[in-house]
C-alpha positions in Angstrom: 0.0 0.0 0.0 2.8 2.4 0.9 4.5 1.7 -2.4 1.3 2.4 -4.3 0.9 5.7 -2.5 4.4 6.7 -3.3 3.9 5.8 -7.0 0.7 7.8 -7.1 2.3 10.8 -5.4 5.2 10.6 -7.8 3.0 10.4 -10.8 1.0 13.5 -9.6 4.2 15.4 -9.0 5.6 14.4 -12.4 2.4 15.5 -14.2 2.4 18.7 -12.2 6.0 19.4 -13.3 5.0 18.6 -16.9 2.3 21.2 -16.8 5.0 23.9 -16.3 7.5 22.4 -18.8 5.2 22.6 -21.8 6.9 25.0 -24.3 5.5 28.4 -24.7 2.7 28.5 -27.4 1.9 24.8 -26.9 -1.4 23.8 -25.4 -1.5 20.8 -23.1 -4.6 18.7 -23.7 -5.9 15.2 -23.0 -5.0 12.7 -25.8 -8.6 12.4 -26.9 -9.0 16.1 -27.2 -6.1 16.7 -29.7 -7.3 18.3 -32.8 -7.1 16.0 -35.8 -4.6 16.9 -38.5 -5.1 16.4 -42.3 -3.5 13.5 -44.1 -3.2 14.3 -47.8 -1.1 12.0 -50.0 1.3 14.3 -51.8 4.8 14.3 -53.3 7.4 14.8 -50.6 11.2 14.6 -50.4 12.2 11.0 -50.9 8.9 9.8 -52.4 9.3 7.8 -55.6 7.0 8.0 -58.6 6.7 5.7 -61.6 6.2 7.9 -64.7 5.6 7.1 -68.4 4.7 9.5 -71.2 3.1 8.8 -74.6 2.4 11.2 -77.5 0.8 10.4 -80.8 0.8 6.7 -79.8 4.5 6.6 -79.4 6.4 6.4 -76.1 8.2 9.7 -75.2 9.5 8.3 -72.0 9.4 4.6 -71.1 8.2 3.8 -67.6 10.8 5.1 -65.2 11.0 5.6 -61.5 11.9 9.1 -60.3 12.6 10.2 -56.7 11.7 13.7 -55.3 15.1 15.3 -54.5 16.1 17.1 -51.4 15.2 20.3 -53.1 11.7 19.0 -53.9 12.3 18.5 -57.6 12.1 15.7 -60.2 14.3 15.9 -63.4 12.7 14.8 -66.6 13.7 14.8 -70.3 13.2 18.1 -72.2 11.5 19.9 -69.3 14.3 19.4 -66.9 13.5 20.3 -63.2 10.0 20.2 -62.1 9.4 21.4 -58.5 6.7 19.1 -57.3 7.0 18.8 -53.5 3.6 19.5 -52.0 1.7 18.5 -55.2 -0.8 15.7 -55.3 -0.2 13.0 -57.9 -3.1 14.5 -60.0 -1.6 18.0 -59.8 1.8 16.5 -60.8 0.3 14.8 -63.9 -1.5 18.1 -64.9 1.8 20.0 -64.6 3.7 17.5 -66.7 1.0 17.4 -69.3 1.1 21.2 -69.6 4.8 21.3 -69.9 5.1 18.5 -72.5 2.4 20.2 -74.6 5.2 22.6 -75.6 6.9 19.7 -77.3 4.2 17.2 -78.3 0.6 17.1 -79.4 -1.8 15.8 -76.7 0.8 14.0 -74.5 -0.5 11.3 -72.2 1.2 11.3 -68.8 0.9 8.5 -66.3 2.3 8.8 -62.8 1.9 6.5 -59.8 3.4 6.4 -56.3 5.9 3.6 -55.9 4.5 1.5 -53.0 6.4 1.4 -49.7 6.8 -2.4 -50.1 8.8 -1.7 -53.3 11.2 0.8 -51.7 9.1 4.0 -52.0 8.6 6.5 -49.2 5.2 7.2 -47.9 3.3 10.1 -49.7 1.1 10.2 -46.5 3.9 11.7 -44.4 5.7 10.5 -41.3 6.1 11.0 -37.6 9.3 11.5 -35.6 10.0 9.1 -32.7 12.5 10.3 -30.1 13.7 9.5 -26.6 14.0 6.2 -24.9 13.2 3.8 -27.7 15.0 1.0 -29.5 15.6 3.1 -32.6 15.0 6.8 -32.9 13.9 8.2 -36.2 11.2 8.6 -38.7 8.2 6.2 -39.0 6.2 6.4 -42.2 2.4 6.6 -42.2 1.0 3.7 -44.1 -1.6 4.0 -46.9 -4.3 3.0 -44.4 -3.5 6.2 -42.5 -4.1 4.5 -39.1 -0.7 4.7 -37.5 -1.3 4.7 -33.7 1.0 5.6 -30.8 1.6 1.9 -29.9 2.3 0.9 -33.5 4.8 3.7 -33.9 6.6 2.7 -30.7 6.6 -0.9 -31.9 8.1 0.1 -35.3 10.8 2.0 -33.4 11.9 -1.1 -31.6 9.8 -0.6 -28.5 10.4 1.5 -25.4 13.7 1.1 -23.6 14.3 -0.4 -20.1 14.3 3.0 -18.4 11.4 4.5 -20.4 8.7 6.4 -18.5 5.9 4.5 -20.1 3.3 6.6 -18.2 4.4 9.9 -19.7 4.8 9.4 -23.5 4.3 12.8 -25.2 2.8 13.5 -28.6 3.3 17.0 -29.9 1.3 18.2 -32.9 1.8 21.4 -35.0 -0.9 23.1 -37.1 -0.7 25.3 -40.1 -1.7 28.3 -38.1 1.4 28.0 -36.0 -0.2 26.6 -32.9 0.8 23.4 -31.2 -0.8 20.9 -28.9 0.8 18.3 -26.7 -0.7 15.3 -24.9 0.8 13.0 -22.3 -0.2 9.4 -22.7 0.0 6.7 -20.0 0.7 3.7 -22.3 0.4 1.3 -19.4 -3.4 2.1 -19.3 -3.7 1.1 -22.9 -2.4 -2.4 -22.3 -3.3 -3.1 -18.7 -6.8 -1.5 -18.7 -7.7 -1.5 -22.4 -8.0 2.3 -22.6 -7.9 2.2 -26.4 -9.0 5.8 -26.7 -5.5 6.8 -25.4 -3.9 4.9 -28.4 -4.6 7.9 -30.7 -3.9 7.9 -34.5 -0.9 10.0 -35.3 -0.8 12.7 -38.0 2.0 13.8 -40.4 4.6 15.8 -38.6 3.7 14.6 -35.1 6.6 14.2 -32.7 6.4 11.1 -30.3 8.8 11.4 -27.4 9.5 8.8 -24.7 11.2 10.3 -21.7 13.4 8.4 -19.3 11.9 7.7 -15.9 12.9 9.9 -13.0 12.7 6.9 -10.5 
């Protein structure tokens, strides 16, 4: 009983400290109250696209795989660099069609994302996992767009031995410059089945696992 009381007091103290450590301009909210982001598949740095171009029944460019460069461009015959980061695949096709019309009559452009299973990066974005995990880094959002906190932790090699499993943080940034942060007790997800805490992550989310203070 005494140990339980100490744990409860420690948790309350920790959460109280966390209330004051939230960065300026960031709103601390319950996990279920986080505003949803928007997941739009679009061309991003590292995303690969399979492209083919036909004009007058003849292939202008045989099917080829192109990757969006660090500067957000794809280089193609005749039209050279096309800045495409942020475009949807439909917008990209429209842009290529417009540019190739300067060289060909009614060009037909086909463009498809290369699946993640074939070495492509996710056009749906990614989250950053940091802190006390097996492997820090980027976790891609799958086409199903249902990457949860626990799935992201699993894909990062799980939480480390000294991880504070009751204070996992998710920080989300919005286009208007505001941020929200939620502190998630992952033990409640597994032990008590509180599935509502296992929230779906959005592109650009930062998932941080701090080390335990005791």
